[in-house]
N, C-alpha and C positions, 0 to 999 in steps of 0.2 A: 089373233088377227092374221088375215091372209094378205100377202103382198101379191099384187097382180102380175108383176113382171120381174124376171131375173135381171140383175145389173150387169152381168158379164156373159157373153155368149158361151153356151155350153154348160152353164151351171143350171141345176134344177130350179124351178120356180120356188123362191123362198116362202116357207110356210109360217114364219114368225118374224118379229122384229129382230130377234137375235140372229136368225138366218140372213136377214137382209143386211144387218151390220157386218156379219161375217163376210158376205160376198163383196161388199164395198171395201172393206179393209184388205181382203185378199187381193183384190184387183190393184189397189194402190200400192201394196207392199210388193207383190210379185213384179209389177211393172216399174218399180223403183221410183214411184211418185212420192213415196216415203222412203228415205234413204236408209241403208244399213247404219245402225248406231243411233238413229233418230228416236227421240222420246215419243211415247204414245200417251198423251195426256187425255184422260177421260173427258174432262170438261170441254176441251177443244174439239174432240171427236163428236161429242154430243151436239155441240153447236154446229159443226160442219155438216153432219148427217141428219140433224133434226130427229135424233133418236135418244131415248132415255138412258140413264146410267146402267141399269140392270142388263138390257140387251147388249150394250157396248162391252160391259164387263164379261158377259158370257162369250161374246165373240172373241175377245182378246184371249180368254182362257183356252178356247178351242184352237185358236191359231198358235198359241204357245205349245199346245200338245203336239202340233205338227212340226215344231222346230223353227218357226219363222220369228217368233217373239220370245224374248228373254226377259227375265226379271231379276233384279238385284236389290237388296235392302238399300235404302237411302237414294236409290236411283230410280226405282219404279220399273215400269215396263217400257221396253224399247225394241225396235227391230234388231234382230241378231246381227252381229257384225261378221263380215266375211274375213276369215283368217285361213291360212293354209291348213291348220289342223282341223278346223270345222269342215272345210271343203273336202279334205281327205276322208273324214269320217262319213260324210254324206255319200261320196262316190263309192267307197268301199262297201257300204251297206247296199247301195243301189246295184252294184255289180252282182252281189249275191242274190238279192230278192228279185230283181228284174230278170236276172239270168234264169233263176228257178221258175219264175212265172212263164217265160216263153218255152222253157223245156216242157213244163206241164201242158202248155197249150199245144205244142207240137205232138205230144203224146195223145191228147184227149179231144182235140178239135173235131167237131162234126162238120159235115158239108155246109150246114147253115152258119156255123161259126166262121168257116173259111170265106164264105160269101160275104159275111158282114165285114170281116177284116179287109177284103179286097175293095168293098164299097167305101169304107172309111178312108182307105189309102187313096182312092180316086178323089175324095173330098179334099184331102191334103194337097194333092196336085192342083186341083181347081183353085183352091185358096191361094196357092203360090202364084199361079198364073194371073189371078185377079188382084194380087198384091193386097189381100184381105187378111190382116193379121188376126183379127178377132175370129174369123172363120177358121183359120189355121189352128189357133190355140184350142178352139172348141173341138176340132177333129183330132187334134193330138190327144186330148183327154179321152175322146171317144175310142181312139185306137187302143189305148191302154185299158179302157173299160172292156172293149171287145176281147182283148187278150185275157183279161181276168175271167170273163165268162167262159172262154174256151178252156181255161185251165181247170175250171170246176173245183176250186178249193177256196172256200169262203174266207179262211184266215189269211191266205196269201193275197186274195183280192182286197180285203180290208186294209192290209198293210200297204199295198201298192197305191191304193186310193189316198191313204193318209199322207204319203210322202210325195204325191204328185205336185202339190204346190211348191215344195222345195225344188223339185225338178224345174218347175216353171220359173221360179225366182232366179235360179242360176242361168237358165236359158235366156231370160231377158237381160241379165247382166252381161253375158257374152255378146248378145245382139247389140247392146248399147255400146260396148267397147269396140265392136267391129264396125260400128257405124250403120248397122242395118241388120235385118233378120233373115234376108233371103238366102244368104250362104248357109246359115244354120238350117234353114228349111230344106235346102237341097240335100244336106247330109241326112236330115230326118227322113226325107223321101227315099233315099237310097237304102237306109236301114229298113224302112217299112216294106219296100219292094222285096228285099232279101228275106225278111221275116215271113212275109206272106208266102213266098215260095217255099221256105223251109217248113212252115207249119202245114202247108198244103200237102207236102210230101211226107209229113210226120217224121222229119229229120230232127230229132231232139237235140243231139249234140251240136249240130250246125246252128240251130236256132239259138241255143245258149251262147255259142261262140260269137254269133253276130251281135247279140245284145251286149255281151261283155266288151267286145271291141269298141262298140259305139260308146259305151259309158267311159271306157278308158280314154278315148279321144277327147271327150268332153272334159274329163279330169285334167288331162295334159294341157288343154287350152286354158282352163281356169288357173292352173298352177303357174302358167306363163304370165298371168296378169296380177298375181298376188305377191 
């Protein structure tokens, strides 16, 4: 069955009910409409989304593989809880994998790659000016996708894509605690500006340093809240 429209801006058009359920759940979880620690009951999700048990189950398993959903005997599936140890693990991993991503991008980017990065960066700025969070989130995903294409390493690209929703989940948590997303967006724009410049000049060490400092700032901000 083909679903005609994506449920969240920036996501590909879902090609199955399982994809559709996945996008619905990811949106609700990353935006904290389903809170950390909250149970994910299949019957309730089936009724809410109007989707059968098998697609819901497939979606939950996919999201669990990304680290957003946890499972325990006698408790079932639930949104993972935010703890200092969990957050530290995520940011330690992001520092290494995202740092390596941008290092490869700076080494291997073509003129076409650089043009695409600059274009997406402009979209981020436009979304911030327009106070359009859906547009911003979509272009944030596109920015990392563009970096992945520039890096020209399928394994790194797949890993970065798989952890993007974790990044988004923590981003929305910080935005919620700060009372809005625009300050975070400003920091993201500064990072994007610096990265585009470093990649354009093929400055590998500088690109990696920019990303690692960005991830470290976000980790520190999360630590202060937990």
